[in-house]
Backbone as ProteinMPNN parsed JSONL, in Angstrom:
{"seq_chain_A": "XXXXXXXXXXXXXXXXXXXXXXXXXXXXXXXXXXXXXXXXXXXXXXXXXXXXXXXXXXXXXXXXXXXXXXXXXXXXXXXXXXXXXXXXXXXXXXXXXXXXXXXXXXXXXXXXXXXXXXXXXXXXXXXXXXXXXXXXXXXXXXXXXX", "coords_chain_A": {"N_chain_A": [[-116.587, -184.74, -10.395], [-118.724, -187.517, -10.905], [-119.275, -189.352, -14.269], [-121.212, -191.335, -16.32], [-120.736, -192.752, -19.362], [-122.411, -194.103, -20.73], [-124.914, -193.658, -19.832], [-126.689, -191.87, -20.405], [-128.549, -192.225, -22.585], [-130.225, -194.528, -22.37], [-131.842, -193.712, -20.14], [-133.128, -191.352, -21.479], [-134.407, -193.105, -23.567], [-136.012, -194.66, -21.584], [-137.71, -192.543, -20.83], [-138.953, -191.779, -23.129], [-140.478, -193.933, -23.653], [-142.211, -193.839, -21.589], [-143.641, -191.382, -21.98], [-144.434, -191.07, -24.489], [-145.474, -189.19, -26.515], [-144.337, -186.872, -25.755], [-142.047, -184.419, -26.259], [-138.576, -184.254, -25.804], [-135.972, -182.504, -23.871], [-132.568, -182.122, -23.346], [-131.561, -180.9, -20.297], [-129.193, -178.713, -18.81], [-126.606, -180.139, -19.211], [-123.435, -181.334, -18.816], [-120.242, -181.171, -17.0], [-118.483, -180.784, -14.111], [-115.272, -179.646, -14.182], [-111.726, -179.016, -14.515], [-110.497, -179.516, -16.588], [-109.951, -179.28, -19.942], [-110.268, -181.142, -22.134], [-111.582, -183.175, -20.996], [-114.074, -181.784, -20.346], [-114.792, -181.495, -23.124], [-115.152, -184.036, -23.829], [-117.208, -185.114, -22.233], [-119.347, -183.265, -23.666], [-119.297, -184.323, -26.064], [-119.848, -187.107, -25.945], [-122.126, -186.963, -24.6], [-123.66, -186.263, -26.502], [-123.43, -188.17, -28.518], [-124.903, -189.884, -27.118], [-127.426, -188.935, -27.101], [-128.041, -189.075, -29.715], [-127.931, -191.803, -30.07], [-130.446, -192.35, -28.618], [-132.304, -191.064, -30.133], [-131.932, -192.414, -32.606], [-133.043, -194.645, -31.801], [-135.982, -193.835, -31.68], [-136.601, -191.912, -30.17], [-138.035, -188.878, -29.296], [-136.059, -186.457, -29.084], [-135.342, -183.049, -28.65], [-133.284, -181.367, -28.317], [-130.405, -180.101, -26.531], [-128.901, -178.688, -23.838], [-125.976, -176.925, -22.828], [-124.502, -176.776, -19.431], [-122.569, -174.858, -18.074], [-122.58, -171.351, -19.447], [-120.5, -169.976, -18.182], [-118.321, -170.188, -15.429], [-119.961, -170.536, -12.238], [-121.704, -169.641, -9.317], [-122.504, -172.318, -7.138], [-124.771, -173.351, -5.19], [-124.541, -175.52, -3.235], [-121.827, -175.964, -2.987], [-120.382, -173.393, -3.453], [-117.942, -171.343, -5.508], [-116.369, -173.24, -6.275], [-116.728, -175.786, -7.93], [-116.309, -176.07, -11.348], [-118.137, -175.307, -14.038], [-118.436, -174.095, -16.376], [-118.155, -173.19, -19.719], [-116.717, -171.016, -20.3], [-114.086, -169.953, -18.267], [-113.867, -168.124, -15.17], [-112.197, -165.543, -13.695], [-112.374, -164.888, -10.364], [-111.03, -162.573, -9.054], [-110.747, -160.712, -11.027], [-112.821, -160.715, -12.623], [-112.28, -161.572, -15.342], [-113.138, -163.269, -18.209], [-112.343, -166.309, -19.74], [-112.042, -168.534, -22.406], [-112.741, -171.99, -22.423], [-111.043, -175.068, -23.657], [-113.238, -176.343, -24.493], [-115.005, -174.877, -25.703], [-114.456, -174.466, -28.605], [-115.005, -176.832, -29.623], [-117.629, -177.188, -28.828], [-118.788, -175.051, -30.235], [-118.36, -175.555, -32.972], [-119.621, -178.018, -33.085], [-122.356, -177.074, -32.818], [-122.562, -175.247, -34.766], [-122.492, -176.823, -37.191], [-124.277, -178.686, -36.642], [-123.77, -181.181, -36.326], [-121.718, -184.15, -35.466], [-118.296, -184.69, -35.919], [-116.426, -187.079, -37.553], [-113.843, -187.042, -36.523], [-114.174, -185.714, -34.132], [-115.497, -187.754, -32.792], [-113.565, -189.685, -32.732], [-111.725, -188.379, -31.021], [-112.889, -187.487, -28.72], [-114.993, -189.011, -28.037], [-117.104, -192.07, -27.412], [-117.023, -194.861, -25.038], [-115.35, -195.416, -23.189], [-112.781, -194.817, -20.7], [-112.9, -191.585, -19.212], [-111.136, -188.477, -19.976], [-108.487, -187.638, -17.943], [-108.722, -186.234, -14.716], [-106.668, -183.906, -13.206], [-105.219, -184.584, -10.284], [-107.32, -185.924, -8.949], [-108.215, -188.526, -10.061], [-105.978, -189.743, -9.388], [-106.129, -189.828, -6.766], [-108.048, -192.183, -5.135], [-109.634, -191.947, -2.979], [-110.464, -189.269, -2.8], [-111.517, -189.186, -5.351], [-113.772, -191.027, -4.926], [-115.074, -189.759, -2.622], [-116.084, -187.422, -4.254], [-117.568, -188.503, -5.968], [-119.799, -189.328, -4.387], [-120.645, -186.992, -3.511], [-119.62, -185.742, -1.381]], "CA_chain_A": [[-118.055, -185.293, -10.643], [-118.748, -188.835, -11.81], [-119.806, -189.358, -15.15], [-121.395, -192.485, -16.788], [-120.886, -192.44, -20.562], [-123.444, -194.954, -21.54], [-126.014, -193.599, -18.927], [-127.889, -190.985, -20.737], [-129.448, -192.933, -23.749], [-131.187, -195.555, -21.392], [-132.65, -192.855, -19.399], [-133.889, -190.915, -22.83], [-135.415, -194.222, -23.881], [-137.019, -194.907, -20.684], [-138.812, -191.515, -20.676], [-139.556, -191.723, -24.557], [-141.257, -195.075, -23.333], [-143.398, -193.445, -20.555], [-144.245, -190.344, -22.558], [-144.152, -191.183, -26.207], [-145.996, -187.946, -27.049], [-143.746, -185.517, -24.944], [-140.913, -183.828, -26.873], [-137.657, -184.259, -24.676], [-134.771, -181.679, -23.943], [-131.731, -182.492, -22.267], [-131.142, -179.514, -20.02], [-127.964, -178.773, -17.596], [-125.688, -181.149, -19.544], [-122.198, -180.754, -18.456], [-119.757, -181.786, -16.011], [-117.557, -179.882, -13.384], [-114.144, -179.947, -14.245], [-110.684, -177.856, -14.931], [-109.787, -180.002, -17.905], [-110.79, -178.839, -21.349], [-110.682, -182.435, -22.908], [-112.702, -183.933, -19.988], [-115.365, -181.226, -20.631], [-115.167, -181.649, -24.566], [-115.355, -185.556, -24.139], [-118.563, -184.978, -21.757], [-120.205, -182.857, -24.533], [-119.445, -185.211, -27.391], [-120.201, -188.276, -25.461], [-123.6, -186.681, -24.103], [-124.559, -185.778, -28.029], [-123.614, -189.42, -28.983], [-126.071, -190.738, -26.272], [-128.738, -188.476, -27.67], [-127.997, -189.881, -30.943], [-128.561, -193.246, -29.831], [-131.807, -192.393, -28.498], [-132.891, -190.597, -31.371], [-131.954, -193.629, -33.876], [-134.147, -195.55, -31.291], [-137.123, -193.22, -31.918], [-137.335, -191.165, -29.144], [-138.188, -187.386, -29.739], [-135.105, -185.644, -28.224], [-135.024, -182.153, -29.512], [-132.209, -180.365, -27.747], [-129.275, -180.241, -25.514], [-128.495, -177.453, -23.439], [-125.084, -177.211, -21.972], [-124.534, -175.991, -18.525], [-123.244, -173.425, -18.14], [-121.666, -170.766, -20.161], [-119.524, -169.229, -17.317], [-118.324, -170.709, -13.971], [-120.772, -169.626, -11.589], [-121.913, -169.996, -7.795], [-123.326, -173.384, -6.986], [-125.431, -173.289, -3.712], [-123.729, -176.478, -2.282], [-120.324, -175.93, -3.12], [-119.99, -172.134, -3.741], [-117.518, -171.0, -6.687], [-115.437, -174.27, -6.422], [-116.942, -176.622, -9.083], [-116.119, -175.254, -12.542], [-119.016, -175.973, -15.001], [-118.453, -173.26, -17.403], [-117.511, -173.264, -21.154], [-115.775, -169.98, -20.079], [-113.588, -169.671, -16.776], [-114.083, -166.792, -14.672], [-111.244, -165.203, -12.721], [-113.031, -164.297, -9.493], [-110.468, -161.254, -8.662], [-110.871, -159.628, -12.04], [-113.918, -161.121, -13.461], [-112.009, -161.694, -16.654], [-113.659, -164.488, -18.58], [-111.492, -167.012, -20.741], [-112.719, -169.55, -22.87], [-111.865, -173.247, -22.268], [-110.986, -175.636, -25.064], [-114.396, -177.091, -25.047], [-115.76, -173.854, -26.387], [-114.312, -174.475, -29.937], [-115.671, -177.872, -29.862], [-118.945, -176.929, -28.892], [-119.065, -174.004, -31.278], [-118.108, -176.387, -34.118], [-120.915, -178.734, -33.256], [-123.486, -176.51, -32.686], [-122.707, -174.608, -36.242], [-122.556, -177.897, -38.239], [-125.291, -179.495, -36.102], [-123.084, -182.779, -36.47], [-120.386, -184.688, -34.727], [-117.676, -185.189, -36.916], [-115.452, -188.457, -37.118], [-112.488, -186.644, -35.801], [-114.553, -185.461, -32.639], [-115.936, -188.801, -32.272], [-112.239, -190.513, -32.355], [-110.695, -187.872, -30.239], [-113.371, -187.375, -27.514], [-116.215, -189.916, -28.193], [-117.199, -193.482, -27.116], [-117.561, -195.169, -23.651], [-114.191, -195.667, -22.567], [-112.406, -193.814, -19.509], [-113.053, -190.039, -19.589], [-109.714, -187.911, -19.792], [-108.067, -187.5, -16.355], [-108.989, -184.882, -13.94], [-105.435, -183.747, -12.403], [-105.381, -184.741, -8.643], [-108.464, -186.635, -8.829], [-108.06, -189.798, -10.273], [-104.636, -190.047, -8.483], [-106.397, -189.967, -5.273], [-109.095, -192.667, -5.204], [-110.466, -191.773, -1.814], [-111.103, -188.152, -3.041], [-112.742, -189.463, -6.405], [-115.029, -191.653, -4.336], [-115.944, -188.703, -2.017], [-116.718, -186.624, -4.959], [-118.947, -188.85, -6.694], [-120.794, -189.441, -3.476], [-121.263, -185.842, -2.986], [-119.068, -185.236, 0.018]], "C_chain_A": [[-117.949, -186.638, -11.548], [-119.578, -188.611, -12.852], [-119.956, -190.841, -15.78], [-121.483, -192.173, -18.302], [-121.851, -193.044, -21.459], [-125.023, -194.569, -20.827], [-127.138, -192.744, -19.601], [-129.056, -191.414, -21.878], [-130.323, -193.86, -23.138], [-132.305, -194.663, -20.779], [-133.744, -192.112, -20.484], [-134.952, -191.948, -23.279], [-136.219, -194.599, -23.028], [-138.132, -193.993, -20.72], [-139.638, -191.312, -21.9], [-140.868, -193.029, -24.295], [-142.499, -194.596, -22.84], [-144.111, -192.343, -21.348], [-143.901, -190.256, -23.614], [-144.498, -189.799, -27.087], [-145.323, -186.755, -26.539], [-142.359, -185.558, -25.512], [-139.964, -183.869, -25.591], [-136.612, -183.166, -25.024], [-133.949, -182.336, -22.941], [-131.132, -181.18, -21.719], [-130.052, -179.787, -18.837], [-126.985, -179.844, -17.938], [-124.384, -180.548, -19.327], [-121.548, -181.679, -17.443], [-118.733, -180.805, -15.423], [-116.136, -180.33, -13.644], [-113.01, -178.796, -14.727], [-109.98, -178.293, -16.067], [-110.574, -179.894, -19.236], [-111.131, -180.455, -22.074], [-111.341, -183.151, -22.114], [-114.091, -183.313, -20.345], [-115.847, -181.537, -22.182], [-115.651, -183.158, -24.582], [-116.922, -185.779, -23.47], [-119.515, -184.431, -22.81], [-120.431, -183.8, -25.633], [-119.946, -186.605, -26.976], [-121.943, -188.041, -25.009], [-124.274, -186.73, -25.555], [-124.507, -187.423, -28.766], [-124.796, -190.277, -28.241], [-127.468, -190.216, -26.821], [-129.04, -188.888, -28.775], [-128.585, -191.293, -30.95], [-130.201, -193.422, -29.725], [-132.694, -191.977, -29.537], [-133.139, -191.695, -32.392], [-132.894, -194.625, -33.039], [-135.689, -194.993, -31.279], [-137.547, -192.484, -31.114], [-137.279, -189.706, -29.606], [-137.33, -186.572, -28.78], [-134.827, -184.275, -29.14], [-134.028, -181.014, -29.193], [-131.475, -180.734, -26.604], [-128.845, -178.808, -25.181], [-127.311, -177.593, -22.314], [-125.151, -176.247, -20.679], [-123.018, -175.874, -17.933], [-122.12, -172.55, -18.937], [-120.531, -170.07, -19.404], [-119.659, -170.247, -15.935], [-119.242, -169.939, -13.239], [-120.967, -170.069, -9.931], [-122.919, -171.458, -7.817], [-123.648, -173.215, -5.735], [-124.535, -174.168, -2.628], [-122.517, -176.278, -2.147], [-119.582, -174.398, -3.299], [-119.309, -172.04, -5.191], [-116.771, -172.23, -6.765], [-115.609, -174.941, -7.758], [-117.109, -175.688, -10.415], [-116.859, -176.025, -13.743], [-118.894, -175.334, -16.27], [-117.795, -173.422, -18.593], [-116.386, -172.169, -20.844], [-115.402, -170.006, -18.637], [-113.57, -168.452, -16.398], [-112.957, -166.511, -13.513], [-112.058, -164.294, -11.664], [-112.547, -163.071, -8.953], [-110.634, -160.357, -9.63], [-112.115, -159.776, -12.742], [-113.738, -161.508, -15.028], [-112.634, -163.378, -16.797], [-112.7, -165.217, -19.632], [-112.128, -168.294, -21.269], [-111.912, -170.927, -22.574], [-111.866, -173.913, -23.589], [-112.059, -176.062, -25.47], [-115.304, -176.066, -25.736], [-115.534, -174.02, -27.941], [-115.041, -175.914, -30.415], [-117.009, -177.934, -30.034], [-119.563, -176.12, -29.881], [-119.397, -174.802, -32.754], [-119.323, -177.342, -34.26], [-122.208, -178.242, -33.365], [-123.883, -175.66, -34.115], [-123.043, -175.557, -37.139], [-123.729, -178.586, -37.681], [-125.104, -181.073, -36.254], [-122.058, -182.802, -35.638], [-119.494, -185.26, -35.938], [-116.867, -186.33, -36.786], [-114.224, -187.958, -36.302], [-112.795, -186.476, -34.37], [-115.103, -186.772, -32.039], [-114.356, -189.661, -31.642], [-111.64, -189.686, -31.182], [-111.716, -187.724, -28.648], [-114.777, -188.261, -27.221], [-116.102, -191.2, -27.446], [-117.322, -193.664, -25.605], [-116.454, -195.296, -22.786], [-113.923, -194.612, -21.386], [-112.18, -192.22, -20.179], [-111.521, -189.651, -19.338], [-109.513, -187.532, -18.324], [-108.227, -186.175, -15.749], [-107.719, -184.747, -13.107], [-105.874, -183.863, -10.929], [-106.879, -185.454, -8.128], [-108.368, -188.078, -8.831], [-106.779, -190.392, -9.469], [-104.741, -190.213, -7.016], [-107.896, -190.69, -5.073], [-110.051, -192.434, -4.057], [-111.357, -190.057, -2.233], [-112.42, -188.319, -4.295], [-113.846, -190.104, -5.769], [-115.88, -190.519, -3.504], [-116.779, -187.86, -2.964], [-118.019, -187.212, -5.724], [-119.972, -189.424, -5.874], [-121.394, -188.008, -2.944], [-120.899, -185.211, -1.859], [-117.8, -184.323, -0.291]], "O_chain_A": [[-117.3, -186.789, -12.583], [-120.539, -187.855, -12.707], [-118.955, -191.557, -15.791], [-122.31, -191.311, -18.598], [-122.106, -192.688, -22.609], [-126.076, -195.081, -21.208], [-128.333, -192.92, -19.36], [-130.199, -190.962, -21.946], [-131.436, -193.839, -23.663], [-133.504, -194.897, -20.928], [-134.963, -192.25, -20.375], [-136.154, -191.691, -23.35], [-137.31, -194.96, -23.468], [-139.3, -194.378, -20.666], [-140.762, -190.812, -21.868], [-142.006, -192.931, -24.754], [-143.597, -194.784, -23.365], [-145.337, -192.451, -21.341], [-143.053, -189.418, -23.92], [-143.903, -189.448, -28.106], [-145.735, -185.648, -26.887], [-141.595, -186.506, -25.326], [-140.41, -183.582, -24.48], [-136.351, -182.888, -26.194], [-134.362, -182.945, -21.954], [-130.391, -180.458, -22.385], [-130.023, -180.783, -18.113], [-126.508, -180.483, -16.999], [-124.188, -179.366, -19.61], [-122.072, -182.723, -17.054], [-118.15, -180.039, -16.19], [-115.852, -181.471, -13.279], [-113.403, -177.764, -15.272], [-109.027, -177.672, -16.54], [-111.676, -180.397, -19.456], [-112.259, -180.748, -22.469], [-111.863, -184.075, -22.738], [-115.079, -184.003, -20.596], [-117.02, -181.781, -22.466], [-116.55, -183.457, -25.368], [-117.747, -186.486, -24.048], [-120.555, -185.077, -22.935], [-121.548, -184.056, -26.082], [-120.514, -187.235, -27.868], [-122.799, -188.917, -25.126], [-125.389, -187.233, -25.688], [-125.44, -187.818, -29.465], [-125.452, -191.172, -28.774], [-128.452, -190.943, -26.958], [-130.221, -189.129, -29.026], [-129.474, -191.758, -31.662], [-130.966, -194.169, -30.335], [-133.762, -192.548, -29.759], [-134.223, -191.908, -32.935], [-133.521, -195.444, -33.712], [-136.567, -195.748, -30.862], [-138.749, -192.219, -31.089], [-136.352, -189.412, -30.361], [-137.827, -186.059, -27.778], [-134.198, -184.354, -30.196], [-134.017, -179.922, -29.762], [-131.862, -181.577, -25.795], [-128.517, -177.949, -25.999], [-127.466, -178.148, -21.225], [-125.705, -175.15, -20.737], [-122.448, -176.82, -17.391], [-120.962, -172.949, -19.06], [-119.618, -169.591, -20.078], [-120.647, -170.85, -15.515], [-119.379, -168.746, -13.511], [-120.201, -170.919, -9.476], [-123.948, -171.537, -8.487], [-122.709, -172.878, -5.013], [-124.008, -173.775, -1.588], [-122.056, -176.436, -1.016], [-118.357, -174.286, -3.279], [-119.932, -172.568, -6.112], [-116.352, -172.193, -7.922], [-114.789, -174.744, -8.654], [-117.903, -174.75, -10.492], [-116.429, -177.031, -14.307], [-119.229, -175.967, -17.271], [-116.659, -173.877, -18.464], [-115.216, -172.428, -21.124], [-116.298, -170.075, -17.796], [-113.264, -167.592, -17.223], [-112.888, -167.237, -12.521], [-112.39, -163.147, -11.964], [-113.373, -162.364, -8.375], [-110.69, -159.174, -9.294], [-112.44, -158.862, -13.501], [-114.668, -161.71, -15.809], [-112.637, -164.303, -15.985], [-112.273, -164.437, -20.483], [-112.715, -169.045, -20.489], [-110.684, -170.976, -22.5], [-112.531, -173.483, -24.531], [-112.183, -176.265, -26.678], [-116.319, -176.458, -26.31], [-116.505, -173.685, -28.62], [-115.579, -176.005, -31.518], [-117.594, -178.48, -30.969], [-120.672, -176.374, -30.351], [-120.409, -174.675, -33.444], [-119.942, -177.47, -35.316], [-123.107, -178.869, -33.927], [-125.023, -175.435, -34.522], [-123.906, -175.248, -37.961], [-124.275, -179.236, -38.573], [-125.973, -181.944, -36.292], [-121.522, -181.817, -35.128], [-119.886, -186.101, -36.747], [-116.583, -186.558, -35.61], [-113.745, -188.672, -35.42], [-112.053, -186.886, -33.477], [-115.158, -186.865, -30.812], [-114.135, -190.085, -30.507], [-111.033, -190.339, -30.333], [-111.155, -187.874, -27.563], [-115.474, -188.09, -26.221], [-115.047, -191.435, -26.857], [-117.694, -192.71, -24.923], [-116.672, -195.278, -21.574], [-114.711, -193.697, -21.146], [-111.576, -191.829, -21.177], [-110.775, -190.341, -18.643], [-110.454, -187.137, -17.635], [-107.866, -185.136, -16.302], [-107.669, -185.561, -12.186], [-106.84, -183.236, -10.491], [-107.325, -185.4, -6.982], [-108.424, -188.768, -7.813], [-106.786, -191.531, -9.001], [-103.87, -190.581, -6.229], [-108.87, -189.965, -4.874], [-111.236, -192.731, -4.206], [-112.537, -189.796, -1.998], [-113.581, -187.911, -4.319], [-114.961, -189.694, -6.095], [-117.093, -190.366, -3.649], [-117.941, -187.561, -2.689], [-119.085, -186.659, -5.997], [-120.946, -189.97, -6.393], [-122.347, -187.885, -2.174], [-121.56, -184.32, -1.325], [-117.177, -183.799, 0.632]]}, "name": "protein", "num_of_chains": 1, "seq": "XXXXXXXXXXXXXXXXXXXXXXXXXXXXXXXXXXXXXXXXXXXXXXXXXXXXXXXXXXXXXXXXXXXXXXXXXXXXXXXXXXXXXXXXXXXXXXXXXXXXXXXXXXXXXXXXXXXXXXXXXXXXXXXXXXXXXXXXXXXXXXXXXX"}
């Protein structure tokens, strides 16, 4: 799935301008990936973007991550993995991804640390998704929803 690291803040600012008295929530934040570092980067970068919007005066009150567990997506079945916990479909065992620790630390402290920002933040390239960036045609097809 495509992710624009600088895309969330402008949208929040636009909504804040259109509806200045309406508190905003970011719902279903996340990215389908099998790479913990990519999911962690998505979380940290999304929260950095929310932080930028709030600094500009937008009333953003929360962020909900989608999803706690890998689940069924109507368009693509069980293939995209959005969960903070992976699910083995044969045994239904659940295993935490490496993003669980990052998300738990951020949620419990209600802040992003300098280390989290250095490791996962910013607007540069996202950590690679194996077998996707290596195949530009597949990457383009995925970002176009094919």
